[in-house]
N, C-alpha and C positions, 0 to 999 in steps of 0.2 A: 503494500500501499503504499503510496506516494505521500512524502511528508507536507503538511500544509504550509500555504505561503504565509510567512510569518512577517508581522508587521510592526513599528513599532512607531508610538507619537509621542514627542517631547513637549508637554507645555500642560498644564490643564486647566487653562484660559475657556473664554468660549470657544477660541479658534479650533482648539485642541477637542473638547468636548464634541462639537460640532461635525469635526472628521471623524472621530473615533464613532460618533451618533450613525452616520451615512456609511461609513465601511461597514456596519454591523447590519445594515438596513441593507445593502448591496448584495452582503452576502447570505442573508436571510433571504430575499429576492430571487437569487441563483441559484441557492445551493450550494455556495462556492465553498473549497476546501481552504481557512487561512484564519489566523489565529491574530489579536489585533492586544495590545500592549500599551497601555497609555500612562507613562510615566509624567510624575506630579512632585517637584523639590517641596513643594511647602506641605501643610500637614492638612489643607482643604483645598476642596477644587473650586475653580471660577475666577481666578486671578485678579483683576483688578475688580469687576462687577462684585462688590461687596454691600451686603447689606445689614443694618444692624438693628434688632428691634429693643426696645429698652423705654421703660416707662409708658407704655401708650405709644414712643414716637418710632417710625420708621425712619431710618438714616440712611440713607444710600451715602457710602464713602468714594465710591467710583462711581462709573454712568450712572444715571438716574432715568435715563430714557433712550428711543431709541426710533427712528423716525418711519413713518407709512410712506413716504412718498421715494423711499427704495422697499421694495416688497419683501424683499428675501428674509429678514426675520417674522416678519408677520407672518408668510406664509409657516415656515419652520412652529411657527405658535398654533398655526390651524394642524397642523400634521400631527402633533404631539400634543394634542389635547388642552391647550392652554386657552384657547381663544377666548374664553366665557373668563379669565382672569384678567385679560388685559383691558387698560383702560387710558381714556385720552385726558389731556391735561382739560381744567374747568371753563367753561364756556365764558365766565365772566373774566374783566380784566385781562383780554389777552394782549398784553404790551409789554416791552420791554424798555428801561429806562438808559441813557451813558450818563455819564458823571461830568459836568464843566462847574468847575472852579467852585468845588466842595457841595453843587448841588444836583439831584440826580432831575434829567431834564426826558421830556418824552422821546423815543424814536418815532419818526412820524408812522401813521397808519399806512401800511402798503409799503415799507420801505423793507426793498429784498437786500438784505445785507449792506451793500452799498450803493443800489439803485431806486430811486426814486419812483414809484407807480401811481399815486394818488399825489398828483399835484397842489391840487387844493389845500390839503392837510402839508404836505411839504412846505408850501411856501411860507405857511405860518407859522413853521416850527422854529422853538429858540434854538436849536441846536449847532444850527450854522449862520454865519455872517450874511447880509445880502451879497455881498460878493462870491463868497461861498456857493449859496444857490445859482448866481448868475452862473458861475463857472460851471457848475453842476447842470446845468439845463444847458448849457452847449453840448452834452454828450453825444448827443444823436447827429453834432455836425460833426465830430472829430473823426478823422480818418481812421478806417480800420488799419491794422498793423500789415505792415507787407509780409508777405513769406507763412510760412508756418513754424516759425521757430518758437521753441517755449520764452517765457520769461518770468518774473517775479512777481509775485500779486501785488507788490507794490509797484513795480512801475507800471504794471496797468490800470490799477486804483487811480496815479496820479497821471497817467497818461490821458483818461477817459475822463474822470471826474475831477482830478484837480488834487492840490495838495492838503487842502482843507477837507477834504472828504476823508481822504487818508487818514489823517492825524486823531479827526475828532469821534469817524466810525468805524471806517475802515479797520485802522490796526487795531484797535479793540476789540472789534467783532472778531476777525480772524484771531487773536489772541484768546478769546474764550472760549475756540474749538481748536487749535493747534498747539497754542503755547508757543507761537513762533513769531519771528522775525519776519513781517510781511516783504522784506525788501530782499530777504534769501528762499521764501517758500515758491513753489512750483504752482503757476497756474495750470497747467494740463493737470497735474498731478491733485490740486484739492479744489480750484473753480472753474473746472473744463465748460460748465456750460456756459460762462460768458463768454469765455473765448468762441464759443458754439454760437451766441447769439451776436457775437460782434463778427463773426465769419460769416452767418446767414446773412443777417438783417442790416450788416454794418451798424448798428449801435447795440447795447443792453438796452439801456429805456424802449428803444421800439420793440426789440424783440420780445420783452417782456410785457408788454403793452399790447401785441399780435398774439403772443399765447393765453394771456389772461382773456382774450374775446373768444378764445377757442377753446371751448371746454374738454376736446378732447383732447390738448396741447397744454392744459393748466398747469401753473407750478404749483397749485393747492393739491391738498389731501389729495392722492394718488388710490387709494383703496375704497371711497365710495364718503357718503356724507356721514358716518356711522364714526369714522376713525380721524381724529386731529392730525394737526403733522407729528406732533410729539408723542409717542404712548411708553406707558411704562406699566405695570403688573399692579392688582390690589393689595400685595400684601412685600411689593418691592421687587427690583431687577432680579435679586437671587433666586427667584420663581424657576427663570429661565433655567440657569446653570443647574441648579438642583435637580430639577424636571428631567433636564439631558443624563445627569449622572445617574440617575434611576433607571434611565434604560439601558445603562452600558453595566453588565454583570462584573460584580466584585471582583472578580477573578481576573479583570482586565486591567484593572486598577491599581497603580502602584503610587500610594502617597508616602511623602517624606524618601523620595529618591530620586534625587536628581542624577545627570548624566556627566561624567568627568571628560569625556572623550568618545570621538567618532572615527574609527577606524574603517576603512575598506581593505578588502581584501580580494583585489583582481581577478585570483586564477578560481576564486568559489564564486566571485558576483556576489557576496553579503556584504553584511554591517557587521562589526563590532560595536557593541556600546560596553562602556565600562561606567559603573556607576558609582554614588557616592557610598552606598552602603558596602562596596567590596565585590561585586559580582560583574560577571562578564559575560553580555548575553549575544548571540548572535542574531541579525534577522535577516530578511529579502529585501526589506524596504522599510526606510525610515522617512518620517516625515518631522520637520521641526517647527515648532509654534512659535517658539519664545523669540526673543528679538534678535534681530541679525546681529548683533553684536555679542551678544551671547552664543548663536549659533556660530559666528566666524570663531572664535576661540573653540569651539566642540571640534571643529575639522581642520585647525591649521595644520596638522600634520599629514592630513590624507590628502588637501586640497589648498597649497596656500595661495595660489590666485584669486580662486574663489573669494577664500577668506578677506582678502587686500580688498576685493570688492565690498563684501558686506559690511566691513568697517568704514566704509564711507557714508553711511547713514547715520548721520547723528542722533543724538536724543536729548531730551530736556527732561529736568524732573519736576514733580508737579506736589502740592499738601492740599486736601479737601478740609475743611473743619465745618462741623453741624454747632449750630448754635440753638436752641430752644429757647424762649423766653414765656412771659406769663404775654399776653397780649396787648394790653393793656398799659407797661412798661414799653411800648413802641409806639413814638406820635407818629411816624410816616403812616400812611395809610396801608400800606403794601397793595396796592392797585395795580398790579403788573404781575410778572413770571420772574423780574429781577432786575440785575442792570448788570453793567461792564464800565471797565475804566480803563480809559485811554492811558498808554502812558506818560504823555505829556502833565498829566496831574501828580507823578510822582508819588503814587498810593503803593502800599504793600499788596493790596488785594489785585486780583485780574478779574474778577467778576463775580458776581454772587446771585444765588436764585432762591426765590422765595418758595422754598419747596410748598408750605404748607397753604399756596396759595395757587401753586401750578398744580398741584392733584389734590382729589380728596383720597381719606384715609390714610392721613400721615400724621395728624397729631391729636392730642384731646383737644376736648373742648376749653378755648377761650385761651389756647394757646398759639405760638407761632414757632416756625423754622424755618431757621436760613441756613443757607451752606454756601461756605465761600471759596473761592480757588483762590491758593496763590502759589510762587514758582515760577516753571517757565521761562524762557531766554532772557527776559528782561527784569527775573524776581529771582536770579541765582542766590543773591547774597539773601535774600531773604527766607529761602527756602533753606540756607542753612541754618537757621538758628534753630536753638533746642525750642523743645514742645512749647512748654510755658509762656517761653520770649514769642513764639509765632504765635500762639492763641489769644496772647494779651494784646500785640503789634493788630492784628486781624480785627479785635472786637473795641479797640480804641478807636479805629476807623470806621468804623460799622456805626456805633454808636452816635459819631459825630457825623454820618449822612442819613442815619434815620431817624435820630431823637431816641437813641436808648437809654431809657433814666436809671436802668437795677440791672444786676450779674444777671447772667446766664442761670436757668434752671438745670439745664443740661450743655455740655461740650464734649465729641468726641471727633478726633483728629486722624487723621488718616494720610499715610504717604506714600508716595508711589515713582521711588529713585529709578532714574533715567527709563521712565514707560512711555513717553509720546514721543512718537517717530518724527525726523522733522523730512518731509519733503520737499527736498532745495530743489532749486531750478536743475533741470534735466534729470529730474528721480524717473522718471519712467523710462528715459535711453538708461539710464544705469541698473534701473530691473530688466530691462531686455539683455542688459550684460551677463547679469547674474543668470538669468535664466539659459543664454546660450550656455556658458559653462556647466551648467545644471543637468544637458544633455549629454557630456561625456561621461556623468555618472551616475548609472542606471540604478535605480532605486532609492535616490535623495531626492526629496521636495521641500518645497518651502512652505509656508502659511503667516497668518499672522497679520498683526498694524503695521509691519516693518516694510510693508510692498507695494499693497494697489487698495487701501482704504483705510482709515485707522476706525469707521462707525461700526457698530455692532451687524447690520445688515452688509456691512460690504465683508466682514470678517465671514459670516455665514454664507455670501456666494461662494467666497476664496476657496474654504475651506470643503464645501459639498462637491467645488470642482475638482479641487486636488485629491480628494477620497475617490472620483470618479477616474482619474488618472491613475490612481494607484491602483485602482480594483484593476483596470485595464491590463494593468504591467502584470500580476496575478494570473490573468485568466490568461493571458499569452505565456505566462511559465509554465503553465501546468501542464 
């Protein structure tokens, strides 16, 4: 009897869990003979998706939502029976703010990242100066970029909308998503739609207006009227990772078992994994879902040139702090979902989400929950502070901005060192180089946030695609 095709999955975050689950699905569907082992260095699965429940509060330390506009995560929820647990954002106060001179100003309705689509509301906004508004309204008359070369997000916004748009809204909005420097981040990798709109319509604003008038091509929630753009779960984001973990047999999961090294044996075409527990295991295929930096270190002996390419993807560190208060102790009405903070404000904060306003089922009655983000490319010094100093700094700034008159009734801090991949200019070209080098190593695959998207839906799509590639390799080797 032939030996089963053996697959190792490194990393038990959302990518590793989806990959393992989908492999087992494919195995059951085809009646294939293979084994899957998921290795996770920590004592829990889920990676940066981490929900803490305490005193009636649901605290998200990592991602607090996924988007319906990209359907893959929602489709997965339907498949594994979680659709009844999915919730959208609250209907009231669907707006956000930006800090300007230590005041919260409403981002105009219809403002799509950096592009106004409701002109009347935009012109009344206090976020921009008269000159800044005029420059932004000139965007439809700006020539499209020649050729199809990548450019930085900062260059694109500055070129099409002006410096003020970049400084006051573009930079803080991008920081809230990628914690990165817009003058280094890739348009093709982070905001491809805007490049497509420029190419197709000659203008981002013109393209958005056309799309908005076309129900089939709109930029609103893509999954029907029930769903808002941002989705979560009644009991928090760990609902998703816990459900996936339940569907994977316990014998296929190794917790507290990191990988020290991956080596390739050309003669047998097999992969040898050395674990932190002192084991050596042999597999026919390996998929690493941990960061490219960690993966590069693991394969350095086997494929130095690939390792060097993986090292070119930089990372930033972020921290999140959940603060719970009595509602009466916050003077601000919290009539929105949160705010972002421009670099020009010289603040320790990157952004703040009004968690109790954004989703239902998050807090006890008469309380409020705020979640702040710190660190990133412009907050490296802030991130280095000790926990108490970091929390005190964040609380001091929150108190000024929101009129908070008392200490929090609960504080929960989470740190994620080098967790945010930075998709710098020409990132997609770098990923193509990495993929070309992988072709010389049958059986080695890469997934996760380092390569093809940082969002949960992106991770689901990519992991399922990698699982199908691995499955086809196993079938061809049978």
